[in-house]
C-alpha positions in Angstrom: 13.3 -84.2 30.2 14.4 -81.7 33.2 15.1 -78.2 32.1 17.5 -75.7 33.9 16.0 -72.0 34.7 19.2 -70.9 35.6 19.7 -72.1 31.6 16.5 -70.1 30.5 16.9 -67.0 33.0 19.9 -66.4 31.0 18.8 -67.1 27.2 15.8 -64.9 27.6 19.3 -62.2 29.4 20.7 -62.3 26.1 17.9 -62.0 24.3 17.1 -59.0 25.4 19.7 -57.0 25.5 20.5 -58.4 21.7 17.3 -56.8 20.5 18.0 -54.0 23.0 21.7 -53.0 21.0 19.4 -53.8 17.6 17.2 -51.2 18.6 20.2 -48.8 19.7 21.6 -49.7 16.4 19.4 -48.2 14.1 18.2 -45.2 16.2 22.0 -44.1 16.3 22.1 -44.4 12.6 19.4 -42.5 12.0 20.6 -39.7 13.8 24.0 -39.7 12.6 22.6 -39.3 8.7 20.8 -37.0 10.6 23.4 -35.0 11.9 25.4 -35.2 8.2 22.6 -34.1 7.0 22.3 -30.6 8.7 26.1 -30.2 8.3 25.8 -30.7 4.7 23.5 -28.6 3.9 24.9 -25.6 6.6 28.3 -25.9 5.1 26.7 -25.6 1.6 24.5 -22.3 2.4 28.1 -21.3 4.1 29.7 -20.9 0.2 31.6 -24.0 1.3 29.8 -26.2 -1.5 27.7 -23.4 -3.0 27.9 -24.0 -6.3 25.8 -21.7 -9.8 22.0 -22.7 -9.1 22.5 -22.3 -5.4 22.8 -18.7 -5.2 20.0 -16.6 -4.2 19.0 -13.3 -6.0 18.5 -10.8 -3.3 16.6 -8.5 -6.0 13.5 -10.1 -7.2 10.7 -8.8 -10.4 7.5 -8.7 -10.2 7.1 -10.8 -12.8 3.5 -10.7 -12.9 1.5 -7.3 -12.1 -1.3 -9.1 -11.6 -0.3 -10.6 -8.5 -0.6 -7.7 -6.7 -4.5 -6.9 -7.8 -5.1 -10.2 -7.1 -3.8 -9.4 -3.8 -6.2 -5.9 -3.4 -2.6 -4.6 -3.1 -1.8 -2.4 -5.6 -2.8 1.0 -5.8 -5.3 2.0 -8.5 -5.1 5.3 -10.1 -6.5 8.6 -9.2 -7.3 10.8 -11.9 -7.5 13.9 -11.6 -9.9 16.2 -9.1 -12.1 17.5 -12.2 -12.1 15.2 -14.7 -15.4 13.7 -16.0 -14.9 10.1 -15.0 -11.4 9.1 -13.2 -9.8 6.0 -14.3 -10.3 4.7 -10.4 -9.9 1.4 -12.2 -7.8 -1.9 -13.3 -9.7 -3.1 -15.7 -12.9 -1.3 -17.9 -15.1 -3.6 -20.0 -15.8 -0.8 -23.5 -18.8 -2.0 -26.3 -18.4 -0.3 -29.6 -20.8 -0.5 -31.9 -20.6 0.6 -35.9 -22.9 -0.1 -38.9 -21.7 -2.9 -39.7 -20.2 -4.3 -36.2 -20.0 -4.8 -32.8 -16.8 -5.0 -31.0 -16.7 -6.1 -26.7 -12.8 -5.4 -25.3 -11.2 -5.0 -21.4 -8.8 -2.9 -20.9 -6.3 -2.1 -18.6 -6.0 1.4 -17.2 -2.4 1.4 -18.5 -4.1 1.8 -21.7 -3.9 -2.0 -23.1 -6.1 -4.0 -24.6 -6.0 -7.5 -22.3 -8.8 -9.0 -24.0 -10.9 -8.5 -27.2 -13.8 -10.3 -28.9 -15.5 -8.5 -32.6 -17.5 -9.4 -35.2 -15.0 -9.2 -37.4 -13.7 -12.6 -35.9 -14.3 -15.3 -39.3 -14.7 -17.7 -36.3 -18.1 -15.1 -34.2 -19.2 -14.0 -37.9 -19.4 -17.4 -39.7 -21.9 -18.8 -37.2 -23.6 -15.1 -37.0 -27.5 -14.4 -38.6 -26.8 -10.7 -38.1 -22.9 -9.1 -36.5 -25.7 -5.6 -35.5 -28.7 -7.4 -34.0 -29.2 -7.7 -30.0 -28.1 -11.9 -30.2 -24.7 -11.2 -32.1 -24.5 -8.9 -29.1 -25.1 -11.2 -26.7 -22.6 -13.5 -28.2 -19.9 -11.2 -27.5 -20.1 -10.6 -24.4 -20.4 -14.6 -23.1 -16.9 -15.0 -25.7 -16.1 -12.0 -23.7 -16.3 -13.2 -20.9 -14.9 -16.8 -21.4 -11.5 -15.5 -22.3 -12.1 -12.6 -19.3 -11.8 -16.3 -16.8 -9.5 -17.9 -19.2 -7.1 -14.7 -18.6 -7.3 -15.0 -15.3 -9.7 -12.1 -14.3 -12.8 -11.7 -12.8 -13.6 -8.7 -12.0 -13.7 -5.5 -14.2 -15.2 -1.8 -14.0 -17.8 -0.8 -16.7 -19.9 3.1 -17.2 -22.4 1.1 -19.1 -24.8 1.1 -16.4 -26.3 4.5 -17.1 -26.8 2.5 -20.9 -29.0 -0.9 -20.1 -32.6 1.6 -20.3 -31.9 3.2 -22.9 -30.1 0.2 -25.4 -31.1 -3.9 -25.4 -28.0 -4.6 -26.9 -26.3 -3.2 -23.8 -28.1 -5.0 -21.7 -27.7 -8.0 -23.9 -24.1 -7.7 -23.9 -24.3 -6.7 -20.1 -26.3 -9.7 -19.3 -24.0 -12.0 -20.7 -21.4 -11.4 -19.1 -22.8 -11.5 -15.7 -23.9 -14.2 -16.9 -21.0 -15.6 -18.2 -19.3 -16.0 -13.6 -17.5 -11.8 -14.9 -19.0 -9.1 -11.6 -19.3 -6.2 -12.7 -17.7 -4.4 -10.2 -14.1 -4.6 -9.5 -12.8 -5.0 -5.7 -12.0 -2.6 -2.9 -8.5 -1.4 -2.7 -6.8 -3.1 1.2 -4.4 0.6 2.2 -3.2 1.4 5.0 -6.3 4.0 5.4 -8.9 0.7 6.0 -6.5 -1.2 8.5 -5.0 2.0 10.7 -7.2 4.6 10.2 -5.8 6.9 12.9 -2.3 5.9 11.8 -2.3 6.2 8.3 2.2 6.2 8.4 2.3 2.7 9.6 2.6 1.1 6.8 0.7 -2.4 6.3 2.3 -6.1 5.4 -0.6 -8.2 3.5 -0.5 -11.1 5.7 -2.2 -8.7 9.1 -4.6 -7.8 6.2 -7.9 -8.9 6.9 -9.8 -9.5 2.6 -13.8 -10.1 5.5 -13.3 -6.6 6.8 -12.1 -4.8 4.0 -15.5 -6.7 1.9 -17.1 -5.8 5.0 -16.9 -2.4 4.7 -17.7 -2.2 0.6 -20.5 -3.6 1.4 -21.4 -0.6 4.1 -20.4 2.4 2.2 -22.2 0.8 -0.6 -25.3 0.8 1.1 -24.7 4.3 2.4 
C-alpha cells in the first residue's frame, strides 16, 4: 500500500493548526473572564454596583487597647516628679495578705483589676490545708500566672521584689509567677526619641521601628 507523502503532511499541518487554535481559545477565554471580573470590581468600588455591606467606614475605632501595648507603642503613664513610686507601667502585680486569706491580682494603670486569684474562691480553698501558708501563696501565684496567660498578659511590673528577702510568702509567690511563664518586668516603650534622637518631633511609623534595637538599648541601659 502506497502512502502519499503530500496527504500525510497536510494532515499533520491541520492537526498542529487545530491544537494552536484550541490553545488560543483557552487563553482568550481566561483573559476575557479576568477582564470581566476586573471591570465588575472597578464598577462596584466606584459605587455603581455597591451594596450596603460594601461601604467602608472612614473612621476606625480600636476596640482592643492592648493592641498598641503589645506593639510597645502605647504610652505609659509617667506620673508626677515628686511621687515616691510613679506608675510607669501598663500592668502591675499586687499581693495582699491578711490573717485568713491571700489575694493576688493584676491591675491596669487605669485602676481596673484585670486578673485576680484569691483563697476566698472555693475552687482554690478546698484544695488547701491552710489559706495563709507559704503553700497557699505559691498556689495563688501559679493560678494567677495561668489566668494571665489565658488573658494574653505575659509581662507585668511589680514592686514586690524588695520584699523577697524578708518574706518567704512573697518569694514563693513571685517564683511561681515566673515559673508559670510571666516575666516580672515590662518591656521598654518604643517612642520617637529612641528611633530618632536628633529629631524629636519627627513621626515614627510602627513598621519603621526595629524592636530588636530597642530591646538591645534597654538591656544596655539596665546594665549601666
